[in-house]
N, C-alpha and C positions, 0 to 999 in steps of 0.2 A: 504493500500500500504505499503510495507516494504522497497523497493528501486525501483528506476527507472533506466532503460536502455535507453540511448540515442544512436539511431542507425539509425536515419533518415538522409538525406543528411546533410553535415557538415554546410552549410550555415544557417540551423535553430538552431544549437546546443546552441549558446549563449542565444537565447530568451528562449529556453526550460530549460537550466540550471537555469537561473535566476528564473523561475516559480517553479522549484522544490526546489530551496533553500528557496523561499517564503513559501512554503508549509512544510518546515522542513523534506525534504526527502534525503536519502542517494542516491548517483548516481554513476553508471558506465556509462561513455561517450566514444564512440568511438573517435578515432583519424580521423582527426584532430579536435581539440576543437572549431576552428573558421577558417574563411579563409581570414580574414583582420584585419588591426589595430584595428578599433572600435569593432569587435567582440572578439578579444583578450582581450582588455581592459575590455569588459563586463565580460568575463570569470574570469579574475582576480578579479574583484569586486565580482563575486558571490563566488570565493574561500574565499574571506575574511569573507563573510556571513557564509560560512560553518565552518571556524574557529571560529567564534563568537558563532556559534549554537552547535559546537561539531559534525558536519556532516561529513561524509566521501565522498570524490570525487575521483574516480579512472578512469584513461584514458587508451585507448586501444593501447598504445605503449608497446606491449606484451614483447619485448626483456628485458624490466625492470623487469619482472615478471619470466624469465626463469633462472633456477639455473645454467647452464652452463655460461650464459652471466654474471649473477650476480658474480660468482666467479672469472671468467676470468678478468672482468673489474676491480674488487676489487685488484687482483694482479697487474693489469696495473696501477692503481692509486697509489700503494704503491711503484712504481718504478722498477718493474720487468724487464722491458726492457730499463730502464734508462731514458734519456730525450726523449720525443716524438719529432720525427723529422717531420713526416707528417702522415695524415690519408687518406684512400681511402674508398669511399662509392659509391655502385652500386645498381641501381633497374632497370635493363634492361630486359624487358619482352615483351610479345606478345601484339597484338592490343587489345584496350580496346572495350567493347561492345557498340553498338549504336542500338537503338530500332526502328529507322525511324522516320519520321516526321509526324506521325500520331497524331492528336489531334484536339479538336474543336477550341482550342485557342493557341496563341503562348506560353502562360505559361504552358499549359498542354504539349505542345511539349518539353518545357524545362525540366518539372518535370520528363518527361519519360527518358530523356536523361541528367539527372543532372550532370553527370560527364564531359560533354562537355561544360559546362558554368561556367566560373570562379567565378560568383557572388555566386554560391550555391556550387561549388566544390573546388575552390582555384587552380585547375590545378594539374598536376602530382606531382611536388615537394611537395606541401602542402599535398595532399590527400594521397599519397602512398610513396613516397621517404622520407617522414618525419621519417619513422622507422629507416632508415640508418643513416639519419642526426643526429637523436636523440642519437645514439651510440656514434657518435663523440663528441657531447655535453657533454654526460655522461662522457666519458673518460677524456675529458679535464676540466669538471667542470666549463663550461663558454659557452657563445654563441658567435658566430662569430661577428666582429666588422665591417666587410666590404666583399663584394663579388663582383666578376668579372665573367661574363658568357655569354652564348648565347645559342640559341635554335631555334626552328621552327616547322613547321607544313607540314611534307613531306609525310607521309604514309596515313594520312586520306583523303587527296585529297579535291577538291572544292565541291564534292557531298555530303559530310557529314557536317551536320549543326553543329554549335557551333564555339567557339573561342579557344578552348584549344590546346595546342602545344602537339607534340608527341615525341620531343626529347630535351634533355637539357645537357649542360656541364658547370658546375659551379665551380670555385675556391673560397673557402671561407678562411677567415684569422681570427685567433683568437687573443685576446689581447696580448698573449706573442709572436706573429709572427709565430706561426705554422700554416701550411695551411692543409686544407681538400680539396681533388680532388674529385669531384662528377660527376657522370653520371647517367642519367635516361632516359629511352625510352620505348615507347609502340608501337612497330611495329612488324608486322607478318613476319615470315621467316628470323629472325636474331637470332644470338646467345644470349642466356640469362645468365644474371649474376645478382644475388641478394645477396650481401655480404657486408662486411665491413672489412677493415684491417688497422692495425697500425704499423708503422715502427719507432723503437726507436734507441738510440745510442747503446744499448746492445742486441737488438734482435727484433723480430716482432711477430705478432699474428693476427689471424682471428677475434679477439675480442669475439669470441664465445666459443670455448672449447679447445683451444690450444696455447701455446706460445713456440717459438723456440728462443733459446738463441745464441748469438754468440759464447758463451763459457758456458758449463755446460749441464746438463740433460734437455731435454725439458718437458714442462709440459702439460698434457692432461687430461681435465675433464673426469672422469669415473663413476661420480655419477648418481643420479636419474635426468631425463630428466625435 
């Protein structure tokens, strides 16, 4: 075995990563790397093992590996738009799959529908919206220190098993007082938006491949995707 790919439901990833580190294997693990505090602390401990053994661990937050994002975020971090005023993050998409409540045991039902159970999925913010929130953290070079939000379970209805919610709106605050406004939704027949944006004192950007300045010529990434 040259390297291990961890792409099973995220609730299992901390245990699988710890085993791979014990066996001395390089790892690519999908996001999210865990779904709760104990899982995250386990992943951090495994990462320290990787450092000690000279192993590589890569995560599936793909924006960190896309050249347009890399170059644009680098310019933002260098102050291209001045002081960051606020950030916006969206993952508003369609309804998520559900395979029905077929199964010999409650555990089998949950495994078939793992996205609908928070112990193994983490819910929409953790499992999918993490991509957009990670862009905000990347730009700021920090993690939020507090959050204020709300959400609910509207489109799924009472006949769909599970406890996940299908819409959230959260306002995050970074240590320097900058706020990130976040929306995520998984409902059918609604307008979709999967994007990030940042507004600064000298301009604004989609964080991905263009920056528009209050004064001066705009920047657009035109290189290799």
